[in-house]
Structures are given as C-alpha cells and as structure tokens.
BAMI-536206 format. One record per residue (C-alpha): x, y, z. Coordinates in nm, 2 decimals. Layout:
REM BAMI-536206
[[X Y Z]],
...
END
This chain:
REM BAMI-536206
[[5.82 -0.59 -7.06]],
[[5.46 -0.66 -7.16]],
[[5.28 -0.46 -7.42]],
[[5.04 -0.19 -7.33]],
[[4.67 -0.28 -7.28]],
[[4.43 -0.16 -7.55]],
[[4.30 0.19 -7.53]],
[[3.92 0.27 -7.51]],
[[3.93 0.36 -7.88]],
[[4.09 0.04 -7.98]],
[[3.85 -0.16 -7.77]],
[[3.55 0.02 -7.92]],
[[3.69 -0.02 -8.28]],
[[3.75 -0.39 -8.23]],
[[3.40 -0.45 -8.09]],
[[3.25 -0.26 -8.37]],
[[3.44 -0.46 -8.64]],
[[3.36 -0.80 -8.47]],
[[2.99 -0.73 -8.42]],
[[2.92 -0.53 -8.74]],
[[2.77 -0.25 -8.53]],
[[2.84 0.12 -8.57]],
[[3.10 0.26 -8.33]],
[[2.83 0.50 -8.19]],
[[2.61 0.19 -8.11]],
[[2.89 0.02 -7.93]],
[[2.96 0.34 -7.73]],
[[2.59 0.36 -7.63]],
[[2.59 -0.01 -7.52]],
[[2.89 0.04 -7.30]],
[[2.75 0.36 -7.15]],
[[2.43 0.18 -7.08]],
[[2.63 -0.11 -6.91]],
[[2.82 0.16 -6.70]],
[[2.49 0.31 -6.58]],
[[2.34 -0.04 -6.51]],
[[2.64 -0.12 -6.30]],
[[2.62 0.21 -6.12]],
[[2.25 0.17 -6.03]],
[[2.30 -0.19 -5.92]],
[[2.60 -0.10 -5.70]],
[[2.41 0.19 -5.54]],
[[2.10 -0.03 -5.48]],
[[2.03 -0.23 -5.17]],
[[2.18 -0.54 -5.33]],
[[2.51 -0.38 -5.40]],
[[2.62 -0.63 -5.67]],
[[2.62 -0.67 -6.05]],
[[2.72 -0.97 -6.25]],
[[2.85 -0.95 -6.60]],
[[2.76 -1.30 -6.72]],
[[3.06 -1.52 -6.79]],
[[3.32 -1.26 -6.69]],
[[3.29 -1.11 -6.34]],
[[3.09 -1.02 -6.04]],
[[3.12 -0.66 -5.91]],
[[3.04 -0.61 -5.54]],
[[3.01 -0.30 -5.32]],
[[3.12 -0.36 -4.97]],
[[3.12 -0.13 -4.67]],
[[3.44 -0.10 -4.47]],
[[3.37 -0.03 -4.11]],
[[3.51 0.29 -3.94]],
[[3.84 0.24 -3.76]],
[[3.92 0.43 -3.43]],
[[4.23 0.63 -3.37]],
[[4.50 0.39 -3.22]],
[[4.86 0.37 -3.11]],
[[5.10 0.13 -3.28]],
[[5.47 0.07 -3.30]],
[[5.65 0.20 -3.61]],
[[5.81 -0.08 -3.80]],
[[6.09 0.15 -3.90]],
[[6.18 0.34 -3.59]],
[[6.04 0.12 -3.32]],
[[5.87 0.41 -3.15]],
[[5.50 0.44 -3.08]],
[[5.30 0.65 -3.34]],
[[4.93 0.75 -3.35]],
[[4.74 0.63 -3.65]],
[[4.44 0.85 -3.72]],
[[4.08 0.73 -3.74]],
[[3.92 0.64 -4.08]],
[[3.55 0.69 -4.15]],
[[3.32 0.42 -4.28]],
[[3.37 0.39 -4.65]],
[[3.24 0.20 -4.95]],
[[3.48 -0.01 -5.16]],
[[3.43 -0.20 -5.48]],
[[3.56 -0.55 -5.54]],
[[3.57 -0.74 -5.87]],
[[3.57 -1.12 -5.86]],
[[3.64 -1.32 -6.18]],
[[3.40 -1.59 -6.27]],
[[3.50 -1.94 -6.38]],
[[3.48 -1.86 -6.76]],
[[3.72 -1.56 -6.72]],
[[3.96 -1.77 -6.51]],
[[3.95 -2.04 -6.78]],
[[4.04 -1.78 -7.04]],
[[4.36 -1.69 -6.87]],
[[4.48 -2.05 -6.78]],
END
C-alpha cells in the first residue's frame, strides 16, 4: 500500500522551509491563488492555468431528459430521472507535470 499524501500543514511547512518565507506568508499566497482560480473559473473564460503544472477548466454539462433504459442487472425497463444543467471542473496536467511523473 502506498504512503498517505502530505497534509495541508506538511505542505505549508515544506514550502516555508524551501523558500525561506514565513508560514503565514505561504498561507496568504495559497489563499490568493485559490481566490484567483475561483474568479477565473467564474468569469466568462472559465479557465485558469498554473504555469508548468495544470490547466483548470470549468465546463457546462447539458441537462439530460428523463428516459427509459434497460437495467443491466434485472433486464427490466427502469426510468432514469432528469438531471439539470450543471457546471463541472476538469483539471488537465501540462507537459511539465507529466514529465515529473514519468
């Protein structure tokens, strides 16, 4: 089994040690990054890129109507309820992040 991912506190402490910044400064930078991502995803563009790491994109999933389908378990027809239009977030890794893993 793999080890647990680092906690928020561990990440903040590591960044503070590596950069020489105070922990409070690191927290404020990450909070600012979070608010920048939020405002970018809620804007008309609906996308935010963290250079060298990933691109975060907001997509709108269309509403689906109520429909009949065959149950894969029992074989009888069931009614699947309608779903409203909704916003989803997708994160795509950039080349540099892919290269870090491979």
